[in-house]
N, C-alpha and C positions, 0 to 999 in steps of 0.2 A: 392411475400413475403410481407407478411403484418409485421407495426411495432409491433403489439402484438406479433409474434415472436421473439422479441429482447426485450422481459420482460416488465416490468410492470408501462408506463408513470404516474409520481406523477400527484395526482389529485389536478391541480391548476386553480383557477376561473379568467376569464378574460386574459385567456392567449393570448399575443401580437403574431399572427401569428397561424400559425400549429406546433402542438409537431414533434421531431425527435431526433434520439438517434445518435450518435457519432460512427463511426465503425471505422475512422483510420483517423490519421493524420501524414499531410505532410506538415510540416512547419507551412506556415500561408493559405492551404488549406486543407477542410475537408470533409471526406467522411461520407456521412448518409444515414441513411435508414425513411423514412417518409411513409406516409398514398401512396404517390405518387411512391414509391418505393425507389432506390438506386438511388443517382445524389451526387452533391459537392457543398460545400457551403464556404462563405466566410464570417469574422466579418464585423460585421456592425462598421465601425470605430466612430462612434458619442457614440453608447452604451458602447463600449469597451474601446477605447484608450481616450475616455473624460468622461468616467462616471466611476461607480462602480461595475461592473459586472466581474465575475468572468472567468477568460480566461477558456474557455472548454478544456477538455481531451477525451482519448477514452474511452467509456462507459457512457459520461455525456449525458441526457436529455436534449435537449436546443428547445427553440421556432425559428422559421422560417419563412420567407417572401420567401415562395416558388417563383422558376423562373422554367419557363418549360426550356425553353432552354437557359440555362447557367448556372453559378453558382448562386444558392440560397443565402440569406441572414440571420446570425444568431445574432437574435436579443438579447437574454436572456439565461441564463444558469439556469435551473432549480434546485432545489434545491437537494442535493446529500445526500443518506442514507449511505453512504461509502466512502471514500478516501485516497489514496496514496500520500503522496506528497515527493518530494527530495529535499535539498537547493542546487538553481542555482549558479556556481561559480561566483566571482568578490567583490570587495569591499564591496558592500553593498549586504547585504545576505538577500535573497528572496527565499520563496517556492513555489515550480512548482507544480501543480497537473499532477500526471502521470497516473493514472486509476482511474474511479471512478466508485459508483454504482454496487458492488461483491456483491455478497452472501456469498462467502467463499472463505478462502485464504488458498491455498495448500502448506504448508509449505515443501521445498523438501532437503532431506539430502540422500545422498547414502551409502549403506553398504562397504565405502571404506575408501580410506584416508579422503571424504570429509566431514565424520560426527564429528560433533563439538557439545557439548552441549552446551559451552557458546554461539557458535552463536546462538542454537536454541533459548535461552531466549532471545536473542533480537529480533529474528524472531515474539516470540508469543508476544512480547511486542509490535512491530509494528504493527501487525494483530490484539489484541485486540483494538489499538488506532484507527485503520481504521475504525472501526463500524460494520465488518464483522466479520464472525465465524471460527476460525484459526482450521485445520484438518491436522495434520502431516502423509506425507507419505513418508516411506524409500523406495526408490528405490535401484534398482541392488539385490533383495534379490536373486537370482542365484548365485552370488559372493561371497555369505557369507555364511560360516559353521556353526558359531555358531553365532545364533541372538540375544541371551538370555543375550549378555555382554551390545550390544547395547540397548536394550529395558530396560534393568536395570536403566543404567544411563539417559536415557528419562524421567522414573519416579520420579528421583529427579528434574527435572527442569520442565516435564509439565504436571502438576496437573491438573487430570480431560479433557485433551483435547484428543479426539478420535485420534487414530493411526493404520495408514495402512503398510504393508509391503508388498510391489508391485515388481513385475517383466514388464516390459515391452517384453523382449524379450518371456518370458515361457506364460506369458498374469496370472501369479499367483496373485490374491491380489485384480485383478482389480475390480472385482464385487462387492467390497465392497466398491467402491466409487460410488455406482450409486444413492443412494440419494442426493449426488452432483449434480448429472448429470440429473436434472430432465429440461422440457423443460421450458424456460424463465429462468432459473437460471443461473447466472453468477458467474462465478470461475477467480482467479485471481491467476499467481503462485509466490511463491519468492521461490530463492534459489541460490548458486552460480554455477558458471560457471561447466560442465561436469557432473551434477547432473541427468543427461538423461530427462531432462522438454520437450526436444522436441521428442523424441520416448516415452515418455510418451503421450503427446497429440496425438500422428500418434496411439498410441496403444487404446487410449478411441476414437478417432474419426473413426476405422477402415480402416484408408487411409493415405497417407502419406501428411499433410497438413504444417508440417514442417522439414526443412532441418535439418538433423543430420549432426554433427561438429564429429573429430577425437578428443579424447582426448590423452592427455600425459602420456605413461604410469609412470612417475616419481612420479608425484602429483595428476593425476584423475582429473586435471583441462580442460576442452576447452574452446571453442573460443564462443563468443553469435554471433549466426546468426541471431538475429532480428535487422532490421534496422530502421524500423519504428513502432510505435505504430497501433496497429489494433486489431478488435474485431473479432472474428473467431467463427461461428456459426455449431456445430457438427450435424451430422444426428440425434442424439435422442433430439436434441432441446435447449440443455444447451449451453451456450456461454463463450468461454474464452478468455479471454484480453491478448495479448501477448504484452510486452513493455520492450523496451533495457532501460537501468539506475536503473533499482531494485535495482541494491547493491549498489548503491548510498544513498538508502533512511537516512533519518538523524531523530533523536528522537525529533520531533515536537512537544512541549508542550507535553510530553507522560504520561501523570499524571495519562489519565484514565486507558491506557495500561500496565503499573507500577501495579499498583492495581488489576489487571486483574491475570497477570503473575505471580505476586510477593505476591501473599493472604498468604502465607505462611510465609511473611516476616513484612508485614504491619498489621498483626494479633498483633504485639509487640509493634510499633510506637503508640505512644498516651500513652502508659502507665507507661512510666519511671517516676520518684518519680518530678523529675524538667521538668516544658514545654519544655525547651530550652537546651534540652539535646543533644551532639553530640553524643553521645554512645561512648565515647573513655574511660574518667576516671571518671568521675561525679558518685556518691554512689547513689543507687539507680535505674540503668540502666536496663532496662524492656531486651534489645537487647545483652548488656554483659551477663544478667544470664540465656536468653536463648542460649546462645554460650557457654556458661558453661558447662549448662547442657546437651547439644547434643540434645537440641529440634531443634536450628537453624541450619542447615549447613554451616561452615564460607564460602565455594566456593557460595553459592547462596547470602551471607550476600555480599561478593563481589562483585558479578555481579551486585547487585540490586543499590551499593553504585556508579559501574563506570556507569550505565546505566540514572541514576540521575542527577550523574554531568553532564553528555553527554545533557541531557532535559534541564536542567538549563540554562547551556551555551546557545544551540542554541535558548530557552525563553529570556534570554536577548540579544543574537544579532539580534530577531524580533525586542523589544523593542529599542534597537538605532538605528532601522532601522525606526521604527514608529517616531522615536522622530527627527531624520533628516529631515524626508518627511514633517512631521510639521512644522520646520524649513524654509523650503522650501518655503513651503506654505507661511507662513507667511510673509517671504521676498518678494516674488513675488506680496501678496496681498499690503505691503507697497508701492511698486516701483508701483503699478498701483494707487493706491491712490495720490503716489505725480506728476506721469504725468499727471491726473487730475486735479490736483492743478493745475498746471505749466500752463496747457490748457487754465483755468479758468480765 
């Protein structure tokens, strides 16, 4: 197996060590593929715990010091072309990367109780923000007698996004996903439990790669079967990142994602009479005029405001974290200086 079978390595001059790609993560131990094949690696303490290197995740390309008869050392994380992050729990918020360097985000909803246009708006914002191309996949087509109502609802929220209706059970619509499944292309799935992700992966792979869990008949939800992050290579040569925790993704500084996902809303921003318009009671408000004329859907405006507020709250939390880290660093520096003065 060649490293080139696992995607295109970033072109980096003076690379420390040799390039590799992270294919799985088991707490502090990583499974990687490099020119020597599959092996395991751990982070080099100095570079990561005492430096500024981004901690790697599944899908990352890294530079490693290869060790033949033991765990290799990961020296650096190479630049990412796309990434998903989630907020780690705790008093000090911190964003943790959960998947990196993917080409497509398959946004999954099933044609049953799981279908939710508002949730799809959120998925689209996150997908555009990641830097990859979103593709909507409506699963369990064999359960839907009337698909028109679902597609009509999507047209209002998924402007210009490619949409596929598929059934892992019958094989319907799977051929339409072929452009995403080219050798070396990496996909990541975003969808709630019970949407049929495992069944879809198995159908695309032509073999049972993932265990399928039963779903509750009351709400169509299932149990997550993924226990660790991993990069799966299909027979076609395409790669799928499977990771738990994708439901916990936050709107981390999602300005770019909002612009792409809500182009119909943002076309009115900046056109109000007053530059500081809050779009409530101010005269000459372009948003209020669009809502009154029917040019702008009130539900879309409400969704935009909700996601924008969440993004702003997240950004504010990150600023507080950075300020806290700076204050700690300043205190430590002052303490070190006092100790040096006392010694002298």
